[in-house]
N, C-alpha and C positions, 0 to 999 in steps of 0.2 A: 504493500499500499504506500502511495506516495505521501508527501508531506501535507498536501491539501486534503487528501482523503483521511489522514490521521486527525486533521483539524476538525473536520465535519463529524467524524466519529466522537471525538471528544466533546464537541458541543451537543450531539445527539445524547450521549451517555449522561451528560450534566442535566439536560432537560428531562429525561426519563425519570432520573432520581428526584429532582425537584418537583416534578409532577406528582410524585407520590408522597411527598413529605406532609401533605395535609392530614393523611391519615394518623401518622405519628403525633403530630401537633394536636390533633383532636383528641387523642387518648391521654397525653400529657396534661392538656388543659383542664382535666378533671381535678387535678390536685396542684397544678403548677400555674403561676401567672406568666403571661407572655414574656415579660422582661426576664423572668427566671429561666425559662426555655431558651431564650436568646443567649443569655450569658453563659449557662452551663454548655451549650452546644459549641460556642466559639472558643471557650477555654479549652474544651476537650479537643477541639480541631487544632488549636495552636500547639498544645502538647504532642499531639499525634505528628504534626508536621516537624516538631523539633526532634522527635525520636527518629523519624524516617530520614530526615536530611539535617543533621546537626551542625552543619557548616555555617560559620557566622558570615554576614554580609559585612564586607570591609571596603573602605574607600568611597563611601557614598558622600555625595556633596550636599549642602544645605537645601539646594533646590530639589534634589531627588528626594530627600527626607521629607520635604513639605509635600511633594506629589504623592508620596506613599502614605503620609498622614492624612491627606484630603481623601484619598482612596479608602482608607479605613473608615473615616467619618461618613462618607457617602455610602459605600457598599456593604459594611457591616453594622454600623450603628443607626444612621438615619433612616435607610431604606426599610428596615424591618420595624423600626419604631413607628415610622409613618404608617406603614401598612397594618400594623396591629391596632394602632389607635384608630385608623380609618374603619376598621372592621367593627369597632364599638359604636360608631355613628351611622354607618350605612350598610346596605345589604351586601353579603360576600359576592354575589353575582355582579354588582356594581363595581367592586374592587378587582374582581377577575378580569372584567372587560377593560377598565381604565388602566390597570398594570399593563395589560398587553399592548398599549400603544408606546411603550418604551423603545421599540426599534425606531419608530417615527422620530422621536426626540434625539436618539442616538445618531440618526442620519442627518439630522439638522446640525447638531453640535459638530459633527465630523466635517461637514461642509463649511461651517463658518470658522473652525479653529484648526483643522488639519485637512486643508484642500487637496493637498498633494497625495493623501493617503488612499481615499476611496471616492470614486465618481459615482453619483446617483443616476440610475437609469429610469426611464418611464415605467419599466417593469416592476421596480421596487414599489412604486406609488400604487400601481395597479393591484399588485399582490397584497399590499397593506390594506387596501379597501376590501378586497375579497376575503382576506383572512379575518378582519374585524367583523364582517357580516357574519362569517361562520361562528366567531368566538361569541358574538351577541346571541346567536340562535342557541349555543350550548348553554351560556350563562343565564339567559332569561327563559329557558325552556319551561313553559307552563306557567310562568310568573310574569307580573307586570313590572315593568321598570319603574322604580321608585327613586326619585332624585332627593339628595340630601346634601345641600351645599357644603357643610363643613366636612363630612365624611368623604365625598367625591372629590373635593378640592385637596385633601390630604392624599388620597390615592394618586391623584395627578402629580402632586409633588413627589410621591414615591417613585412614579414612573420617570420623572425628571432627574430624580437623584440617582436612579440606577443607570440612566442614560450617561449621567456624568461619570459614574463609576466606570462604565464601558469604555469611555473615551480616555480616562485616566490610566486604566490598565493597558490601553494601546500605547500610551506614551511610556508607561513603565516597562514595557516589553522591550523597548529600545535601549534600556540602561545596560544590558548585557549580563544581568545576573540570572541565576537559575530561578525558573518559575516557582519552585517550592520556597525558595528564600524570599522572594518579594511577597509572596502570598502570606507567608508567616509574618512578615514585617507589617503587612496591611492588617492582619488579624490583631496584632499587638496594639497597633494604634486604635482600631476599632473598639477593642476591649477597654482601652484607657478612656475613650470618649463615652463608652457606655456606663462608666462608674457613677458619674453624677445622676442620671436617670434611675439607677438602682435605688437611691434614697427617695426619689420622687414617687416611685411606683411601689414602695413598701416591700423591697426584695427581702426574702428569707432564705438562707442556705438550705435548711431542712434536708440534710443528706441522708437521713433515715428513710426517705421517700424511695430511694434508690434500691432498698432492700426488696422492693417489689420488682420481680424479674420482668414483668411487662414494661414497667417505667424504664427500667434499666436498658432493656433492648431497644426501646424507642429512642432514648436520649443517645445511645451508642449509634443508631443508625443517622441520627440528625448530626451528631458531632463529628463522627468518622466519615460517613458517607456524604451526606448533603452538605457539610461545611468543609471539612479537610480535603476530601477527594475532589468534590465538584467545584469548589473555588479554583483549585490547581487546574482541572480540566477545562473550566470556563476561560480562565486566563490564558492557558495554552492555546485554546481555540481562537481567542481574540488576537494573540500573537501571530498565528499562521494566516487566519482568515480575514482578520480586521474587525473592528468593533461592529460595523454595520451588518455583515453577513452573519456574524455569530449572534447578534441581537435577534435576528430574524427568527431563530429557533424558539424564542419566547412564544410565538404563535402556537407551538406544539403543547405548551403546558395545559390548556384546557382539555386538549385531546387525550393526553396521558391520564389526566384527572378522570375523564369519562370511562376510558379503558379500565383504569385501576378500580373505580367504583363498581364496575360490572364484575370484575374478576374476584375482587376482595370482599366488597360489601353487598355483592349479589344484587346490584341495582340494574334495571332494565334500561336498554338504550331506546330511546323514544325516536320518533321520526325526525323531530326537529333537531335533537342532539347529533343524530347520524348524518343529516344534511350539513349541519354546522361543522362536524368533524372533517367531512369531504371538502368543505369550502376552506377551512383552516389549512388543510394539506395542500390544497390547490394554490392558496395564497403564498404558502412557504415556497412551493415550486416556482411561481411566477416571479417572486422576489429575488430568487437565486438565479433564474434562467437568463442566460446570455446568448444572443445570436452569434453564430459563428460567422466571421467575415468571409464574403465571397472572394473566391480566388479567380 
């Protein structure tokens, strides 16, 4: 498999795992606050990356450290906090749809700040529209859309923040360090920025809760799989494919959620969710498609 093929595989693996995390999060929310799940999973992810690749980053400049710090603030701290708070104000279906517009913001930011990196084609915008129609069909399947200004605005902010993270990781990929090293440093900054919110959201360690094997298994999945592994594979995909192409895979999250709900929770796929799944996949294909030049 060539380098680009590995990049696409890394992005796909990431999205497949991220698309199933809602099950683990739902289980843990029985006895854990969102901020507690967030803190435990990234601390666990940081420790795992330290064990896997213990080599220190040396010779970074102040500008590089600043970029890594902002990436930690955006991708680890702010994105998840905004998403979780948005869920307390508005419907999960609203958040799911709004978060899926992150590739659009990523494309805009890349065009504005890194023009030499990736050129936007008409196919990208056509694919975006088709995918969003599909995602709306999946998310609002059998339900009416209910707007909530505060929650929906927070979800938009979360999408913008993730787009910023994608652009920053593209920049970080040019620093010349190992992907695990940069991801670990991003985690470290993200955890530091997370400390003040811990006091605001009444954080409790309560380690005895992990004596429950179900809770332990789910936090291990989130910490080792969805955090340590997936942030490395996502950053690797951004390095190879670019921020825009990698972000397009976000269209698949609702699709993975539908499939997982069917296999694990035994939920039935309705006609609307089936059509929505096809459109989301078609949108991904259109956004990635490039015409071969005529000879």
